[in-house]
C-alpha positions as CSV (number, residue, x, y, z in Angstrom):
1,X,-18.4,-2.6,55.2
2,X,-19.9,-4.9,53.0
3,X,-21.5,-1.8,50.7
4,X,-17.6,0.0,51.2
5,X,-15.5,-2.6,50.2
6,X,-18.1,-2.5,46.7
7,X,-18.2,0.6,46.3
8,X,-14.4,0.7,46.4
9,X,-14.2,-2.3,43.8
10,X,-16.2,0.0,41.5
11,X,-13.9,2.9,41.5
12,X,-11.4,1.5,40.9
13,X,-12.6,0.1,38.0
14,X,-14.4,3.1,37.2
15,X,-11.1,4.9,37.3
16,X,-8.6,1.2,35.1
17,X,-10.9,1.6,32.1
18,X,-11.0,5.3,31.8
19,X,-7.5,5.0,31.9
20,X,-7.2,2.5,28.5
21,X,-5.7,3.7,25.9
22,X,-7.6,3.8,22.9
23,X,-6.5,0.7,20.2
24,X,-5.2,1.4,17.3
25,X,-7.0,1.7,14.0
26,X,-5.3,-0.8,11.2
27,X,-5.3,-0.1,7.4
28,X,-4.3,-1.4,3.6
29,X,-4.3,-0.6,0.9
30,X,-5.2,-3.2,-1.3
31,X,-8.0,-3.0,-2.3
32,X,-10.3,-4.6,0.4
33,X,-12.8,-5.8,-3.5
34,X,-10.1,-7.2,-5.6
35,X,-10.6,-6.0,-9.1
36,X,-11.8,-8.3,-11.4
37,X,-8.7,-10.4,-13.1
38,X,-8.7,-10.7,-16.9
39,X,-9.2,-14.1,-17.8
40,X,-6.0,-15.6,-19.9
41,X,-7.0,-16.8,-23.3
42,X,-8.2,-20.3,-23.5
43,X,-4.8,-22.2,-24.3
44,X,-2.7,-19.2,-23.3
45,X,-0.2,-19.6,-20.4
46,X,-0.4,-16.6,-17.6
47,X,1.9,-13.6,-17.6
48,X,4.9,-14.5,-15.3
49,X,5.2,-11.5,-13.4
50,X,7.7,-11.1,-10.3
51,X,6.7,-7.4,-8.0
52,X,10.4,-7.2,-6.3
53,X,9.6,-5.2,-2.9
54,X,9.2,-1.6,-2.8
55,X,11.6,0.9,-1.9
56,X,10.6,3.3,0.1
57,X,12.6,6.5,2.4
58,X,13.3,5.3,5.4
59,X,11.1,7.5,7.5
60,X,7.9,6.2,5.4
61,X,9.5,2.9,6.7
62,X,6.8,1.8,9.3
63,X,3.6,0.8,10.4
64,X,2.5,4.2,11.5
65,X,1.4,6.5,8.4
66,X,3.2,9.6,8.3
67,X,1.7,13.1,7.3
68,X,2.7,16.9,8.0
69,X,2.1,18.4,10.5
70,X,0.9,21.7,9.1
71,X,4.2,23.2,9.2
72,X,6.5,23.2,6.2
73,X,8.9,20.3,6.2
74,X,7.5,19.4,9.8
75,X,6.0,15.5,10.0
76,X,4.4,12.9,12.4
77,X,3.4,9.4,12.8
78,X,0.1,8.7,14.1
79,X,0.9,6.0,16.3
80,X,-3.4,5.4,16.4
81,X,-3.1,4.7,13.0
82,X,-1.1,1.9,11.7
83,X,-0.4,0.5,8.5
84,X,-1.5,-3.5,8.7
85,X,1.9,-4.3,7.6
86,X,4.9,-2.2,7.2
87,X,4.5,0.1,3.9
88,X,6.8,-1.3,1.9
89,X,5.0,-4.8,2.2
90,X,1.4,-2.4,2.1
91,X,2.3,-1.2,-1.3
92,X,4.2,-4.6,-3.2
93,X,0.7,-6.2,-1.9
94,X,-1.6,-3.4,-3.5
95,X,1.2,-3.1,-7.0
96,X,0.5,-7.3,-6.9
97,X,-2.9,-7.1,-6.6
98,X,-3.6,-4.3,-9.2
99,X,-1.4,-6.3,-11.6
100,X,-2.5,-9.8,-11.6
101,X,-5.7,-7.7,-12.3
102,X,-5.3,-5.6,-14.8
103,X,-3.1,-8.1,-17.0
104,X,-4.0,-11.8,-16.0
105,X,-0.8,-12.0,-14.5
106,X,0.7,-14.7,-11.9
107,X,2.8,-12.8,-9.1
108,X,5.5,-15.4,-8.9
109,X,7.1,-13.6,-5.2
110,X,3.5,-13.2,-4.0
111,X,2.4,-17.0,-5.1
112,X,6.1,-18.8,-3.5
113,X,6.0,-20.0,-7.1
114,X,10.3,-20.6,-7.0
115,X,9.9,-23.1,-10.1
116,X,9.2,-20.4,-12.7
117,X,10.1,-17.7,-14.1
118,X,9.1,-14.5,-14.3
119,X,8.8,-13.2,-17.9
120,X,7.9,-9.4,-16.1
121,X,10.2,-8.4,-13.4
122,X,8.7,-5.0,-11.9
123,X,11.0,-2.8,-9.3
124,X,9.0,0.5,-7.8
125,X,10.5,2.9,-5.9
126,X,8.9,5.8,-3.7
127,X,10.0,9.4,-4.6
128,X,7.9,11.2,-2.9
129,X,4.3,9.9,-0.5
130,X,2.9,13.2,1.5
131,X,-0.4,14.2,2.7
132,X,-2.5,16.7,4.8
133,X,-5.2,15.4,6.4
134,X,-8.3,16.7,5.2
135,X,-6.5,18.1,2.0
136,X,-4.7,16.0,-0.2
137,X,-2.7,13.2,-0.8
138,X,0.3,13.5,-3.6
139,X,3.3,11.0,-4.8
140,X,5.9,10.1,-7.1
141,X,6.8,6.7,-8.0
142,X,9.5,5.4,-9.9
143,X,8.4,2.0,-11.1
144,X,10.8,-0.3,-14.4
145,X,9.5,-3.4,-16.1
146,X,12.2,-5.6,-17.4
147,X,10.9,-8.2,-20.1
148,X,13.2,-11.7,-19.4
149,X,15.6,-12.8,-20.7
150,X,16.1,-10.5,-23.0
151,X,16.8,-7.4,-20.4
152,X,14.6,-5.0,-22.4
153,X,13.9,-2.3,-20.0
154,X,10.8,0.4,-19.6
155,X,10.8,3.1,-16.8
156,X,8.4,5.3,-15.7
157,X,7.6,7.7,-13.2
158,X,3.6,8.2,-11.7
159,X,2.8,11.7,-10.1
160,X,-0.4,12.4,-8.5
161,X,-1.8,14.8,-5.9
162,X,-5.2,14.3,-5.1
163,X,-7.8,15.7,-2.1
164,X,-7.9,13.8,0.5
165,X,-11.1,15.3,2.7
166,X,-11.6,14.2,5.9
167,X,-9.1,12.8,8.3
168,X,-7.2,9.5,7.9
169,X,-9.9,7.5,5.8
170,X,-9.7,10.4,3.2
171,X,-5.4,9.6,2.7
172,X,-5.4,5.7,2.4
173,X,-8.4,5.9,-0.2
174,X,-6.5,8.3,-2.3
175,X,-3.3,6.0,-1.3
176,X,-5.2,3.7,-2.9
177,X,-6.2,5.9,-5.4
178,X,-2.4,6.5,-6.3
179,X,-1.3,2.4,-6.4
180,X,-4.3,1.6,-9.1
181,X,-2.8,4.5,-10.9
182,X,0.9,3.7,-10.7
183,X,-0.6,-0.6,-10.9
184,X,-1.8,0.8,-14.5
185,X,0.6,2.7,-15.3
186,X,3.1,0.0,-15.2
187,X,0.6,-2.4,-16.4
188,X,1.0,-0.2,-19.9
189,X,5.0,-1.0,-19.6
190,X,4.0,-4.8,-19.3
191,X,1.7,-4.5,-22.4
192,X,3.8,-1.8,-24.3
193,X,7.3,-5.2,-24.4
194,X,4.9,-7.3,-24.9
195,X,4.6,-6.2,-28.8
């Protein structure tokens, strides 16, 4: 009887473990190795920026990665491949990280510095962000830099299409490169407004 009970317990354990759902995998757009910050010149103030939350199309405003399904106009959400935060937050944090490094700036929004007034306000909107795993990732990101307090504005659009080899990892790496290209364009805009 004892032997039979042990066999039943082992069988029940095997069935329960065999039915376990796979764990989701989490991704981030922030650089794992943050780019080296450009130090401010001794005796100068850092560039105070404010990177506002990124606007994205509603279909992308979620934690699951959204990719092409292989059929024109059809998308699917990857339930087991998720952003570590909703996509607008991932994009804002990654852009902020890149801009702070490229400009030797401090993002008052990210740092929670409510007592400091920004000199430049950065707004971005994802017009298009598409990926076909194993094939390509592309984006169109509109951005503006507003110099405060005079309100002078410079705007632009970063367009990119990159290969996304492999599966989800390739898509995420391509998206990181797109964010870096967008940050480089925005940083150039800030530098032109500083002249």
